[in-house]
N, C-alpha and C positions, 0 to 999 in steps of 0.2 A: 582475802581481797576479792571482790566480785569482778567478773570479767565484763565490765562496762566502761564506756568512755564518756567523759564530760568535757566537751569543748564546743565552741560555736562554729568550728571550722570543719564541717563534714567529716566526723571521725571515721566513718566507714572507709572513706577514700584516703584518709591521712596516712595510715600505716603502710598500705601497699606502695604509696609513692615514695616512702622513706626506705623501704626494704633494701633496694640495691645499695644505698649508701651505708646502711647499718651492717650489711653483710661484709663490707670491706673494712669499716671503721671499728666496729665493736670488738672483734677478736684481737685487735692490736692493742687494746687498752690494758694497762697493767692490772686493773681491778677486775677484769673479766675472768671468771673462774673456770670457764669451759675450754681453756686452751688445749689444743691437740685433738679436739673433736669437731667435726663439721657442724655448721649451723644449718638446720633443715627447715626452720620456719620461725615466725614471730606471731605473737598474739598480743593485741592491745588490751591492757588492763584498765588504764585510765589516761586521759589527756586533758590537761588544764592549761589555759593561757594565763600565765602569771603577768604577762604584758602582751597586748594585742600583737599578733604576728603578721598581719597582712595590711590592715588599714591604718598604717602608721608610717611616718617618715623616718622614724628612728628604729632601733632594733626591737624585735619582739622576743619574748622568752616563753618557751613551750616546755611544760613539765610532762614527762611521759613515764608511765610504768609499763614495761614491756616484758612479756615472758618469751624466753628464747628456747626453742625446741632443738635438742641435740640427741643423738642416739645414745643408748646405754642406760636410759632411765628405767627404774623398776616400774612395773605396770601401775602401781598405786601412787607413784611419785608425781609431783607437779614439776613442770619445767621451771628453771631458775627465773626469778623476776628481777629486773634491773631498773634502777632509777636513772633517767636521762634528763638533763637540763639543756635543751637545745636553743641556742641563739638563732634568730632568723633575721636576715638583712637582704636588701636588694643587691648590694655589693659589699664585699668584705674589705675593710681598710687594711693596708699593709701591716699595721701593728698587730693584727689578729690573724695573719696568714697561718701561723703555727697551729691555730685552733680549728682550721677548716675541716669539715666533714665532707661537703660536696654541694653541688647545685642540684635542686630537685627538678626532675624532667617533666613531671605532670602532677595532677591532683591539686588539692587546695593551696599548696605552696609552690606551684609551678613557676619556674624561673627565679625563685628565691634561693639564696645561699644559706645553708645550715652549718652551724659550727658549735663547738663546745662552749656553752654559755657561761660556765664558771670562769673561763679565761677572759671574759669581757668585764672590766671593772664596773661599767655601768649596770650590767645585769647582775653581777655579784652584789652590788650595792642594793639593788631592788630586792634580792632575797633577804638581806638583813632588814630592809624596810618592812617586808611582810612579817618578819618575826617581831618587829617593834609594835605592830598593830595586830594583836592576836584575834583569832576568830576563824570561822570556816571559810573555805574558798573552794566550791565544788566538792570533790572527793577528798580535799586536803583540810587539815586543821592546824592552825598555828597557835602556840601557847608560850607564855613567858611567866617568870616568877618575879622579875624586877623590871623597872624602867631601863631602857637601853638608849644611850645617846645616839643622835643622828650624826651624819657626816663623817663616819669612820671609813678611811680608805682601805679597800680590800686588796689582798695579795694571795695568790695560790701557793701552797706548800707542795713542792714537787717530790718530797720524800715519801708520801703516802703510796701504798700499793693496793690494799684491798678496798680502800675508800678514797675520798678526796677531801682535802681540808683547806679552808680559807682562814686567814688571819685578818681581822678588822682593826686597823689602827693600833696594833700591838696591845689591844685591850681584851679582845675576845677571839676565840678560835671556834669555827663551825666545822664539825665533821659531817660530811654528806655521805650517808651509806649508799653504796652502789647496788649490792645484792640485798634484796628486800625480802623479809619474812613476815608472815602474819604473827603478831604478838609484839610485846614490848622488847626492844633491844636491851640487853643487859647494860650497855653503855649509857643508857638513860635511866633504866630501872634502878640499878645499884647506886650510882652517884646521888640520885634523888633520895633513896632510902638512907644513905650515909649522911646527907645534908640534914635530913629531918632528925637523925640521931645525934647531930652536933659533931660529927667527925670532920676534922679540918684537914685530914690527910689527902682528901680527894676534892678537886675543884667541883663546886656545886653547879649543876645545870642552870643556865640563865634563861634559856628559851629552847624550844624544839618544835618540829613539825612532823606530822604523821598522816597516814592515809586512814580514813574512817568510812570509806564508801561501803555501806551495807555489810559490814563485817563486825562481829561481836568483840573482837580484840584488835585494836588499832595496830598498824605496823609502823614502826619508827623509821623516819626518813632522814632526819638530821638533828644534831644536838649542838647548841651553842654554850660554851663554857668560858670562864675567864682564861685568858692567855697568860701563862706565868713567864712574863718577859724577864730575860736575864737568867733563867734557870738552865741547868745542864742535865742531860739525861745520864742515867747511871752507867750505861754502857760506855759512853765516851769518857766519863770520869774514871772508870776502871782502866780503860786503855791508856789514858794520860798518866795515871799512877804507874802502870807497868813501864811505859816509855821512860818515865823519869826515875825508875828504880825505887819508887816510894811504896810504903806499906799502905794498905787500904782497909785495915781492920777496924779503925774507928768509924769509917763510913759504913762498913758492912754491919757493925754492931747497931748503929743508928737506924739503918735500913731494916734490920730485923725487928727493932722496936716498932717502926712505922707499919710494917706488914702485920704485926700482931695487933696493933691498934685498929687497923682496918678490919681484920677478921673478927675481933671482939665486937666492934660496932655492927658488923653485918649479922652476927649471931644474935645481937640484941634487937635489931630492927626487923629481921625476917625469920620465919620459922626454921627450926633445926629438926633433924631427924636422926634416928639411930639406924645404922646399917646393920641389919640382922644377917643371919646365915644366908638366906637366898640372895640378898643384894651383894654381899661380899663375895660369895662364890661366883656370881655373875661377873663381878668386877675382875676377878682373877681369870675367868674364862675369856672375857673380852680382851684383856691384855695379852693372853697367850695367842689368841687368834691374830691380833695385830702383829705379834712377833713372827708367827708362821708366814703371814702374808708378806711381811717386809723381807724375810729371808728368801722367799721365792723371787722377789723383785730385785734384791741386792745380794748376789751370791757370797759377797765378802762376809755376810752375817752367819752363814751356814755353820762354820766351825764352832760358833759360840752359842748356838741355839740351846743346847742342853743345859749349859751353865746358866744362861739367862732365864730359862724356864723355871729354875729352882726359886727365883725371886717371886714368881707368881704362884708357884705351888705352895710356898710358905704361907702366903695370904689365904689360899684356899684351905690349907690345913688348920689355920687359926679359926677360920669360919666354921669348920667342922667341929671345932672345940667350943663353939658358941661365943667366941670373942667378938665383941661389937665395937664399932667406932662411931663417933659423932660425925655427922655430915651437915653442912650448911652451905649457903651461897658463898662462892669464892670468886676470885678474879678469873681463873680459868686459863690464862695464857700469860702468866707472870714471868718476866725476865727483866734484866737490867735496863733494856730499852723501853720498858713500860714504867720506869720510875724517873722522877725529876728531883734534883736538889735545887732549892730556890736560892736566891741571893743571900737570904738569911741563914742558909745552911740546913734548912728543914727539908725532909724528904716528903714527896707526894707520890701517889700512885695514880696512873692514868690508864685509859684504854681498857675498859671493862667489857669489851665486846666478846671476849673469849676467842676461841679459834674459829675464824669466820667460815671455814669450810664445813664445819659441823652444823647439823640442824639446830635450830633455835631451841627446841625443847630440850635437847641434850645439853646445850650451853647453860640453860637455866636450872638444871638439875642440881640439888644439893650434893656436895662432895666433901671428902675429908680435907681440912685445911692444909695437910701436908702436901697436897698436890701443888699448891702455889709455892710452898717452900722448896719442893724438888725443882721447880722451874728456875728459881733464883740460884740454887746450888749448881745446876747445870750451866747457868749463865756465867758464874764465876769461872768455871772450868773452860768455857768457850773463850772468855777474855784472856785468861792466862795462856792458852794455847795459840793465841794470835801472835805471840812473840816467840822468837828463838833466842836462846834455848828455852824449852818448856820449863816454867817455874812452878813445879808441883807444890812447893811449900807455900808460895803466895796464895794459890787457890785454896789450899787446905786451911790456912789461917783465916781467910775470908769466910769460908764455909762455917768454920767453928764460931767465929765472931758473930756471924749472922744468926746462927741458931741460938747463941747465948743471948743476943739482944731480943730475939723473939721470946725466949723463955722468961727473961726479965719483965717483959711487958705483959705477957699472957698468963704466966704461971705454969705453962705447959711447954716442955722442951721437945721439939720434933724428934730429937735423937732418942727419946724414950719410946718411940714407936718404930724400931729399926726395920721390921719386916715390911710395914706399909711404906715407909720412906724409901727403902731400897726398891720396892716394886714400882713406885711412881717415878723414881729416878731412871730405872731401867726402861720403863715404858716411854719416858721422854727421850732417852738416848736412842731407842729404836726408831721413834718418829724422826729424830734428827738425821739418822743415817738415811732413811728413805728420802727425806727432803733434800739433803745435800747430794745424794746420788742423782736425783732428778734435775736439780736446779743449779748446784754449785759443786761439781765433782772435785774441784781443787780443795774444798773444805772437808771432804769426807774423812780424812785422817783425824779430824778433831773429835767427832762423836765416836769413831771407831776406837780411839784410845780409851774412852769411857766404857765402851762395850767390853773391851778386854778386861778392864778393872772390875766391872760389875759381874762379868761371867765367872771370874775367879774368886769372888767374894764368898766367904762361908755363909751358909744360911743362918740368920739370927736365931 
């Protein structure tokens, strides 16, 4: 993305006038990735008036891409870029008081009130209107695949963390990406590929918008997809089954089939590669490094490091014996919360963004499908450990049923690759320990139980 601005409202003076407000507001947002580090500066990438922000009696809508400088960046790394949709009004009505960012003291918006634009139904409706009428708008480009009806009432979903989502009339859901990267976001790229391949397990994108300002690879800003009204996410379904003392193996079996269908369609739609010795050895090295770093940050891991490392050593040993694995595009962050069961009882897979904290190039890299499988297996364990007493049999039955369903649909049983599956499960559990220690210490016993099990597991 080029470091230019496109707005009729004195772009050079715009950002400095907003900086005091952004310094206070931005670090408090759930989707801000730089928490815990001071903000040292801002750089304007682009500014676009989606609705005039000054010469208007009503609200204006200002679209900004802003780079946020923080200490700790590698010399060659760029500062994080964030997408902001700022509402601008002379005065803020009481109904929007919760969306307030602040009053601008000087500059082109002097005396105006700035607020989170997505919280304003009028401005949220305008964003959908832009998607209904595709084409360029300054450094932005809007695209759609089908006609979109007008007059759909918007509402914000408050459950999102790394992004923001709006539901329009219970017909569509728009995911607005907050941290922006150059290049196609997998949450657009992969569902588009699956739709073209005829895979019905993933809601097909209806519309999207992106930044195209003098850059060879557009950066995805938002994706509109059908809203699966009445569906339930797999995490809540699993918790409900546990609370009711019900078995969940039928659902796990069907989910395994659905996952395999998605993987099969992705392998047909996009290139696959073979992981040779160098790539597999590097995979084992990276997993070992993550383990060592996590153990330094979370001392509770230290007694288990040697046992856990055997999982990664086993993969490295197989690589030295010239064992290869097939790699393809995968979900990248699959767990029960990324699955939905519709009113008809069918499973869908959603949120193909991958792990948002990782660089886009890494998230788009082909990987063995067992990475996704390991994510779901860990999720069954998490669900079961949310209840007391811990129901180990429930989790194990779900894990077996899921792998069986996957094998039935794909012809390949994940359990036939025990070394790779164990390595990915271990890597995921190490990540979970680090996450819980930092964000939810009360949950740390959940992944630590898996750490003890995996560290004691014999090498396949």
